[in-house]
C-alpha positions, 0 to 999 in steps of 0.5 A, spaced: 500 500 500 502 506 497 503 512 502 506 518 506 513 516 509 517 520 513 524 518 512 528 521 518 525 521 525 529 523 531 524 525 537 530 525 542 533 531 538 530 537 542 530 542 536 527 537 531 522 536 536 520 543 537 520 545 530 516 540 527 516 533 530 511 535 536 506 537 531 507 531 527 507 526 533 500 530 536 497 529 529 498 522 528 496 521 535 489 524 534 487 520 529 490 513 532 486 514 538 480 515 533 481 509 529 483 505 536 477 507 539 472 504 534 476 498 534 475 497 541 467 498 540 467 493 535 471 488 539 466 489 545 460 489 540 458 482 543 458 484 550 452 489 548 449 484 543 448 479 548 443 484 552 439 484 546 438 476 545 432 474 548 429 467 549 427 467 542 434 466 540 434 460 543 441 461 546 442 459 554 447 464 558 453 459 557 452 460 550 452 467 551 458 467 555 462 463 550 460 468 544 463 473 549 469 469 550 471 467 543 471 475 541 476 476 547 480 470 545 481 472 538 482 479 540 488 477 544 491 473 539 491 478 534 495 483 538 501 479 536 501 479 528 498 486 529 504 489 533 509 487 527 505 489 522 506 497 523 514 496 521 512 491 516 507 496 512 507 503 515 503 505 521 499 510 517 498 504 512 496 499 517 491 504 521 487 505 514 487 497 513 485 495 520 480 500 520 477 498 514 477 491 516 472 492 522 467 493 516 467 485 516 465 483 523 460 489 523 457 488 516 457 480 518 453 482 525 448 486 522 446 481 517 446 475 522 443 479 528 436 476 528 432 470 531 433 463 527 441 464 526 445 458 528 449 458 534 455 456 529 454 463 525 454 467 531 460 464 533 464 465 527 461 473 527 463 474 534 470 471 532 471 476 527 470 482 532 477 480 535 480 484 529 478 490 533 482 488 539 488 487 535 488 495 533 490 496 540 497 493 539 498 496 532 496 503 535 500 503 541 506 500 537 506 506 532 505 512 537 511 509 541 515 511 535 513 518 534 514 520 541 521 522 545 522 517 551 520 523 556 513 524 553 512 516 552 508 515 558 503 521 557 502 519 549 501 512 550 496 513 556 492 518 552 492 513 546 490 507 550 485 511 554 482 514 548 481 507 545 479 504 551 473 509 552 470 506 546 468 500 550 463 505 555 461 508 548 458 502 545 455 500 551 452 507 552 450 507 545 447 500 546 443 503 553 440 508 548 438 504 543 434 499 548 431 505 552 429 508 545 428 503 540 427 497 545 431 490 545 428 488 539 433 493 534 440 491 535 441 493 528 440 500 529 447 500 534 451 496 529 449 500 523 451 506 526 458 504 527 459 503 519 460 510 517 464 511 523 469 506 521 469 509 514 470 516 517 476 513 521 479 510 515 479 516 511 482 520 516 488 516 517 489 516 510 489 523 509 492 525 516 497 520 518 504 518 516 509 512 516 515 512 519 521 509 515 526 508 520 521 503 524 524 496 523 522 489 526 527 485 530 525 478 530 531 476 534 529 482 539 522 478 540 525 472 541 530 475 547 524 478 550 520 472 550 526 469 554 527 474 559 523 473 566 521 481 566 517 479 560 513 474 564 512 478 570 509 484 566 505 479 562 502 477 569 501 484 572 497 485 565 492 480 566 490 483 573 490 490 570 488 490 563 485 483 563 480 484 569 478 491 566 477 488 559 474 481 562 469 485 566 467 490 561 465 484 556 462 480 562 459 484 567 452 486 563 451 478 562 452 477 569 447 482 571 442 479 567 443 472 569 445 472 576 441 478 578 435 478 574 436 485 571 433 487 565 437 489 558 436 496 560 438 495 567 444 492 565 446 496 560 445 502 565 451 500 569 456 496 565 459 502 562 461 505 569 468 501 570 471 501 563 469 509 563 473 510 569 479 505 567 479 509 560 480 516 563 485 514 568 490 511 563 493 518 561 494 520 568 498 514 569 502 515 563 504 522 566 506 519 573 510 514 569 514 520 565 515 524 571 516 519 577 518 513 573 515 506 575 518 499 575 514 498 568 516 504 565 523 503 567 523 496 564 520 499 558 525 504 557 532 502 560 538 501 555 538 494 557 531 492 556 529 497 550 533 494 544 530 487 546 522 489 546 518 486 540 515 492 539 521 497 539 523 500 533 531 501 531 535 502 538 535 510 539 541 514 537 546 516 542 545 523 545 550 528 541 556 530 544 557 538 545 563 537 540 558 535 534 559 540 528 553 545 527 553 542 520 551 536 522 546 538 527 542 543 522 542 537 518 539 532 523 534 537 526 532 540 519 524 541 518 525 538 511 527 532 514 521 531 518 517 532 511 521 528 506 516 523 504 516 518 498 511 514 495 512 506 496 
């Protein structure tokens, strides 16, 4: 896929960052958040769809939980290839493609969401929504490359929080549909997301950039997999984001099946947890930038960083005071940030 490519990118250079880098990085962050936000909404779509599935669908609570679990599992697995896709195809290109890919599960859900559809069909469509979960990994990998180390926590926290907030948004949208149109009209909610997906893809195509210096390093990925810190962080992530997204998916159905709540009552409560979790993420990132934390030190220390599977090329060493003025002008020139070629 052809696209706009930035040939040189050095956010650690203060002069370059202030002149052109920060503006470009913030623009890419904005439209990355939009695409990731829609991706999260589609990934968690079935946490809302099961609230519309009354007795006429012939699916028991265990079957509904399995639908939700299928979407969650596929989304988790999809994050691995999505992480490496950014360096392979370009952040902007992959954002456009991954956004348009969301039309597949959304259109399929619109087509099958009615009584009489087989459970196998529902399972297949629920699995398709897992691609929305992969968007998170590629979005974070892409934005990580745009910002200097001192601002990565804030940028990644904002990117993650803005994307995660797609979970309570789709749940609130489901609440609105149930309250206004009733629980017999799930297609109203699904159909509303089709133009939003197209909008996200168009915005990414027109306003985002690819970074040519970003490269995959499979050797680093293998080394990270052998490092015990990787598994410690993964275990902690199960308890943090894992519980966040797990409860977001399942809580509404638990309220219905275990506490006898109606779809409207369930939908009126499920969004609160993911909303608070999404809003707090930028604050956590800013605190990591300012004070540091075990997690941020693992991700940014010289010993760890070159071995991280989602890292780009290792950062350049800081320039010494004896560096020539000519070389400084060359590396920090605004033209270097806007030098684009078509591939």
